[in-house]
N, C-alpha and C positions, 0 to 999 in steps of 0.2 A: 653911524653904523647901526645896523639892526640890533635890537636887544630883546631877548626873551627873558622876562623876569622869573620864569620857572626853571631856568638852567642855571645850576650852581657851579658847574665846571668853568674854569678859566678859559677864555678864548686862546686859541693857539697863537704863538708869536708870529708877527709878520716875517716876510723873507728877509734874510740878511745878506743875500747875494743876488746879483742880477741873473735872470734866466729867460728863456724863451718859452712862451705858452703857445702851443700849437693847438688850434681848435678845428676839429672835423665837424663841419656843419651837416645838417640833415640831407643836403643835396650831394654830399660826398666832397665838396670843395673844402680846402683848408685855408686858414688864416693864421699867420704868425704874428704874435704880439710880444715885443720886447718889454720885459718887466724890470723896472729899475726900483730897487727898495727905497731909494731916496725920492722917488716920485710916484708913490702909490696913490691911487685915487681916493679921495675922501667921499666915499659912497655911503648912502643911507642903507644900503641892502647888503647883508651878509657880514661876516667877520671882516675886520680890517685886513686887507691883503688877500681876501678870498678870490677864488676863480670867479665867483659871481660878480663881485665889485669890479674886477678887472675887465670881465666881458662887457658889463654894461657901460663902463667908462670908455670902451673902445668900439661902441656901437654894434656889438654882437647881441642880438635879441635872444633871450632865454626866459622862459616863464619862471616866475618866482612869486606865486600868489600870496605867500605869507609875508612878503617883504624881507626875506632872507633871515628870519629869526628861528629857523629849524622847527617850524610848526606845520609843515606840509612836506610833500615830496616832489613838487613840480620842477625844481631845479636839478632833478636827478641827471647825472652825467656818468659816463664811463671813463675811468682814467686809464688810457692806453699805454702811457709810460710815465714814470715819475711818481708813482703811487707811494713809494717809501719816503718821498721828500716832505711828507706831511705826517703829523701825528695820527695815530689810529682814530677812527671815529668815536665820538662820545656815545653814551647809551641813548641819549635823545635822538641823535642822528640815525642810529641803528633802528630805533623804533619807528621813525618816519620812513625809512627805507622799506620797512615791512609793507607799506601801503603803495609803493612804487611798482609799476609794471616792469616785468622782465629784468629783475635785479640779477646781477652777476657778481662774481668775486671782486670785480674791480669798480663796483658802483659806489658813488659817493654823491652827497648833496653839494652843489657848487658853492652854496652859501657857507659851508663849513670846511671845505677843503682849502687849506692855506698852505701852499708849497713854501719851503724854507729857502729855496734858491740853490740847493746843493746840486741840482740837475735839471735839465730841461723837462717840461711837462707837456704831454699831449692828451687832450680830452676830446671825447666824442659827444655831441648832443644828439640824443636819439631823435629820430624823425617824428615820433609820436608825442614828443614833448610839447604839448600845447595846453594853454591855460583853459581850465574848465569853466571859468567865469568870464563873461564879457564885461570889461570896464566901461564900454561905450554903450550904455542902455538906450 
């Protein structure tokens, strides 16, 4: 799991119940992912059980320049439903969202948003969500 040594807050707990994560892609299509708390991906990016780690484990591309340690805003998503199923953002996440374009009331960083499974979640990946740095020089 991604770890930022400058964040003192505890990571949110992983989901305790199964739920469906619906992803609205930049082209408007939707992908449903069944999330089972007993089979969460062991991802290197984002908090354990985060939307970022689930998306990456299921082949959904989303930029995450900092590796999911809450040090950038490239994994900015809109939570269209299920926002209350995750703890409120920590101060570091709010600080990073200040750098994201087109922030809305339902903006979160996918690396930090960890639903608890109490309800299904729908997230939208903005069409401008592109990595500023090319990894293939």
